[in-house]
C-alpha positions as CSV (number, residue, x, y, z in Angstrom):
1,X,-83.8,113.9,131.6
2,X,-84.5,113.1,128.3
3,X,-82.1,112.4,125.2
4,X,-84.1,114.3,122.3
5,X,-82.6,116.9,119.9
6,X,-84.3,120.0,118.7
7,X,-86.7,117.9,116.6
8,X,-87.5,115.3,119.0
9,X,-85.2,113.1,116.8
10,X,-82.5,111.2,119.3
11,X,-79.2,112.2,118.9
12,X,-75.9,110.4,121.1
13,X,-74.1,113.7,120.0
14,X,-72.3,114.7,123.4
15,X,-72.7,118.6,122.6
16,X,-76.7,117.9,122.2
17,X,-77.0,115.7,125.2
18,X,-75.1,118.0,127.1
19,X,-77.7,121.0,126.2
20,X,-81.0,118.6,127.0
21,X,-79.4,118.0,130.6
22,X,-78.7,121.5,131.5
23,X,-81.8,122.5,129.6
24,X,-83.9,123.8,132.7
25,X,-87.6,122.4,131.3
26,X,-85.9,119.1,130.7
27,X,-88.2,115.8,131.1
28,X,-88.0,113.0,133.4
29,X,-85.3,110.2,133.2
30,X,-85.9,107.7,131.0
31,X,-85.2,104.1,131.0
32,X,-83.2,102.2,128.8
33,X,-86.1,99.5,128.1
34,X,-88.2,102.3,127.1
35,X,-85.7,104.1,125.0
36,X,-84.9,100.6,123.0
37,X,-88.8,100.1,122.9
38,X,-89.1,103.5,121.0
39,X,-86.8,102.7,118.7
40,X,-84.3,105.5,119.8
41,X,-81.7,103.3,120.6
42,X,-80.8,99.6,119.6
43,X,-79.4,98.6,122.8
44,X,-78.2,99.3,126.4
45,X,-74.8,99.3,124.8
46,X,-75.5,102.1,122.5
47,X,-77.2,103.7,125.7
48,X,-74.1,103.5,127.8
49,X,-71.7,104.9,125.0
50,X,-74.3,108.0,124.5
51,X,-74.0,108.4,128.5
52,X,-70.2,108.2,128.4
53,X,-69.4,110.2,126.0
54,X,-71.6,113.3,127.2
55,X,-70.1,112.7,130.3
56,X,-66.4,113.4,128.7
57,X,-67.8,116.3,126.6
58,X,-69.3,117.8,129.8
59,X,-65.8,117.4,131.7
60,X,-63.9,118.5,129.0
61,X,-66.0,121.9,128.6
62,X,-65.7,122.5,132.5
63,X,-61.6,121.7,132.3
64,X,-61.9,124.0,129.3
65,X,-63.8,126.8,131.2
66,X,-61.8,126.6,134.0
67,X,-58.6,127.2,132.3
68,X,-59.8,130.0,130.4
69,X,-60.6,132.4,133.7
70,X,-58.1,134.8,133.8
71,X,-56.6,134.2,137.2
72,X,-55.6,130.6,136.2
73,X,-51.6,131.8,135.3
74,X,-51.7,133.4,138.9
75,X,-53.1,130.7,140.6
76,X,-50.5,128.4,139.2
77,X,-47.2,130.3,140.2
78,X,-48.6,130.9,143.7
79,X,-49.1,126.9,144.0
80,X,-45.2,127.0,142.4
81,X,-44.1,129.4,145.1
82,X,-45.5,127.2,148.3
83,X,-43.8,124.4,146.4
84,X,-40.6,126.3,146.0
85,X,-40.8,127.0,150.0
86,X,-41.5,123.6,150.9
87,X,-38.6,122.4,148.9
88,X,-36.4,124.8,149.9
89,X,-37.0,124.3,153.5
90,X,-36.7,120.8,153.4
91,X,-33.2,120.8,151.4
92,X,-31.9,123.5,153.6
93,X,-32.8,121.3,157.1
94,X,-31.4,118.2,155.5
95,X,-27.8,119.9,154.6
96,X,-27.7,121.6,158.2
97,X,-28.4,118.4,159.8
98,X,-25.7,117.0,157.4
99,X,-23.6,119.8,158.3
100,X,-24.1,119.0,162.3
101,X,-23.5,115.6,161.7
102,X,-19.8,116.0,160.4
103,X,-19.2,119.6,162.5
104,X,-20.9,118.6,166.0
105,X,-19.8,122.2,167.7
106,X,-22.1,123.6,164.8
107,X,-25.3,125.6,166.2
108,X,-28.3,123.7,166.2
109,X,-30.2,126.8,166.0
110,X,-31.1,129.2,163.4
111,X,-33.6,131.8,162.0
112,X,-34.1,131.8,158.2
113,X,-31.2,134.6,157.9
114,X,-29.0,132.8,159.6
115,X,-30.0,129.8,157.6
116,X,-28.9,132.0,154.6
117,X,-25.8,132.8,155.6
118,X,-24.3,129.2,156.3
119,X,-25.6,128.2,153.3
120,X,-23.0,130.5,151.3
121,X,-20.6,129.6,154.2
122,X,-20.9,125.9,153.0
123,X,-21.1,126.5,149.2
124,X,-17.7,128.1,149.7
125,X,-16.0,126.2,152.5
126,X,-17.8,122.7,153.2
127,X,-15.4,120.3,154.5
128,X,-17.4,117.4,152.8
129,X,-16.7,118.3,148.8
130,X,-20.3,117.0,147.9
131,X,-21.8,119.6,150.2
132,X,-20.7,122.4,148.0
133,X,-23.2,121.7,145.4
134,X,-25.7,121.2,147.3
135,X,-25.7,124.8,148.9
136,X,-25.4,126.3,145.8
137,X,-28.3,124.3,144.2
138,X,-30.1,125.7,147.4
139,X,-29.0,129.3,146.9
140,X,-30.1,129.1,143.2
141,X,-33.8,127.7,144.5
142,X,-33.8,130.5,146.8
143,X,-33.2,133.2,144.1
144,X,-35.6,131.4,141.7
145,X,-38.2,132.2,144.9
146,X,-36.9,135.5,145.1
147,X,-37.3,136.2,141.5
148,X,-41.0,134.6,141.1
149,X,-41.9,136.2,144.4
150,X,-41.8,139.7,142.5
151,X,-43.7,138.0,139.2
152,X,-46.4,136.6,141.6
153,X,-46.8,140.7,142.9
154,X,-46.5,142.0,139.2
155,X,-49.4,139.4,138.1
156,X,-51.6,139.9,141.0
157,X,-51.6,143.6,140.9
158,X,-53.1,143.1,137.1
159,X,-55.6,140.4,137.9
160,X,-56.3,141.2,141.6
161,X,-56.1,145.2,141.5
162,X,-58.4,145.7,144.4
163,X,-57.1,143.3,146.7
164,X,-53.5,144.2,146.1
165,X,-54.3,147.3,146.8
166,X,-55.3,146.4,149.9
167,X,-52.6,143.7,151.2
168,X,-49.9,143.6,148.7
169,X,-49.9,141.5,145.9
170,X,-48.2,138.2,147.1
171,X,-51.0,138.1,150.3
172,X,-53.9,138.8,147.8
173,X,-52.5,136.0,145.8
174,X,-52.4,133.4,148.0
175,X,-55.4,134.2,149.4
176,X,-57.2,133.6,146.1
177,X,-55.1,130.7,146.0
178,X,-56.3,129.3,149.3
179,X,-59.8,129.8,148.4
180,X,-59.7,128.1,145.2
181,X,-60.0,131.2,142.5
182,X,-61.1,134.7,142.0
183,X,-64.9,133.2,141.5
184,X,-64.8,131.2,144.6
185,X,-63.3,134.0,146.9
186,X,-65.7,136.2,145.5
187,X,-68.8,134.4,146.6
188,X,-67.3,133.7,150.1
189,X,-68.4,135.7,153.4
190,X,-66.0,137.9,155.2
191,X,-65.7,135.9,157.9
192,X,-64.5,132.9,155.6
193,X,-62.0,135.4,154.4
194,X,-60.3,136.7,157.5
195,X,-59.9,133.1,158.4
196,X,-58.2,131.5,155.5
197,X,-55.2,129.4,155.9
198,X,-56.3,129.0,159.5
199,X,-58.7,126.1,158.8
200,X,-57.0,123.4,161.3
201,X,-57.6,126.1,164.4
202,X,-60.9,126.1,163.1
203,X,-61.5,123.0,162.9
204,X,-60.3,122.6,166.6
205,X,-62.3,125.5,167.7
206,X,-65.7,124.0,166.3
207,X,-64.7,120.0,167.7
208,X,-62.8,121.1,171.1
209,X,-64.0,124.4,171.9
210,X,-60.4,125.9,171.9
211,X,-60.5,129.9,171.4
212,X,-61.4,130.4,167.7
213,X,-58.3,131.9,165.4
214,X,-59.0,135.7,164.8
215,X,-56.9,135.4,161.7
216,X,-55.2,133.0,158.8
217,X,-53.2,134.1,156.1
218,X,-54.1,137.9,156.7
219,X,-51.6,137.7,159.5
220,X,-48.8,138.0,157.0
221,X,-50.1,141.6,155.7
222,X,-48.3,144.1,157.9
223,X,-51.8,146.1,159.1
224,X,-52.6,142.6,161.1
225,X,-49.0,141.4,161.7
226,X,-48.1,145.3,163.5
227,X,-51.5,145.8,165.0
228,X,-51.8,145.7,169.2
229,X,-52.6,142.3,170.0
230,X,-55.8,143.7,171.9
231,X,-57.3,145.1,168.3
232,X,-55.3,142.5,165.8
233,X,-58.7,140.2,165.8
234,X,-61.1,143.9,165.4
235,X,-58.2,144.5,161.7
236,X,-58.2,141.4,160.8
237,X,-62.3,141.3,160.7
238,X,-62.2,144.9,158.7
239,X,-59.8,144.1,156.5
240,X,-61.7,140.7,155.3
241,X,-64.7,142.6,155.1
242,X,-63.3,145.0,153.0
243,X,-61.1,142.3,150.8
244,X,-64.6,140.3,150.1
245,X,-65.9,143.7,148.8
246,X,-62.8,144.0,146.9
247,X,-62.6,140.8,145.3
248,X,-66.4,141.3,143.7
249,X,-65.1,144.2,142.7
250,X,-62.1,142.3,140.8
251,X,-64.0,139.3,139.7
252,X,-67.0,141.7,138.3
253,X,-65.4,144.4,137.2
254,X,-61.5,143.4,136.7
255,X,-60.6,147.2,137.3
256,X,-59.0,149.5,140.1
257,X,-61.8,151.3,142.1
258,X,-59.4,154.3,143.2
259,X,-62.6,155.8,145.5
260,X,-63.1,152.1,147.4
261,X,-59.5,151.7,148.0
262,X,-59.0,154.8,149.5
263,X,-62.6,154.5,151.6
264,X,-61.2,151.1,152.6
265,X,-57.6,152.1,153.8
266,X,-59.0,155.1,155.8
267,X,-61.2,152.7,158.0
268,X,-58.6,150.4,158.3
269,X,-55.9,153.4,159.4
270,X,-58.5,155.0,161.4
271,X,-59.2,151.5,163.8
272,X,-55.4,151.0,164.0
273,X,-55.0,154.8,165.3
274,X,-57.6,154.1,167.9
275,X,-60.7,154.7,166.2
276,X,-63.8,152.4,166.7
277,X,-65.0,149.8,164.4
278,X,-67.7,150.4,161.9
279,X,-70.3,148.2,160.7
280,X,-70.4,146.8,157.0
281,X,-73.2,146.1,154.9
């Protein structure tokens, strides 16, 4: 790496240095002593200042490029939705424990639907007055979550048209978020997409030889969780292969491809209806 400008003169301008660093024909890294001896920098402090400014410039440029990706807003929405889920679950568990502590006869078994009904009951008739506003706030967060879920699905339909057509906007958005972004998932093999969300089980399989996971987040899609257990893994594998292709179409073309979606849906439906799994390119 050298620190020379376009005409051979030294420049500490960060953009010039960054351009030289990225150049494929950049020379070897110069020692500080050589630069001082050649009169290109006064001392090591000036050299380090140039390095520091260039590092900041490259970092800011990288952040700006990342934030300009078309899926940036969608990723933030999905992460907010995940945070809402965690907060709602934690607060719901806490208020139910509170209620059980004051009402020992209350059942300790709640489904999600049962918990929602109990929250509505506590919001109206809680024996402890302090419990009512808390229950109302949790219900408000539930309503916010439902609204944000619809927003995520709508945004995913725009940003991930082909993936959304295969697995729905919410599942597609969660897959992309888990992968790190649309660019990242478009570079993934279908086998990696298949187990997104099941990393712990995968690492356990690698370390201890436990059964390998057949699916991760894909289980949230009806085609996978409604499939008979004996073919569920194959359905997830075929769906992941089609999602790998769909992610590349979404990243490079950015528009829905009806013929691809129709073909992909037909192959998955054929498999679920008793057909044989087909080989994928």
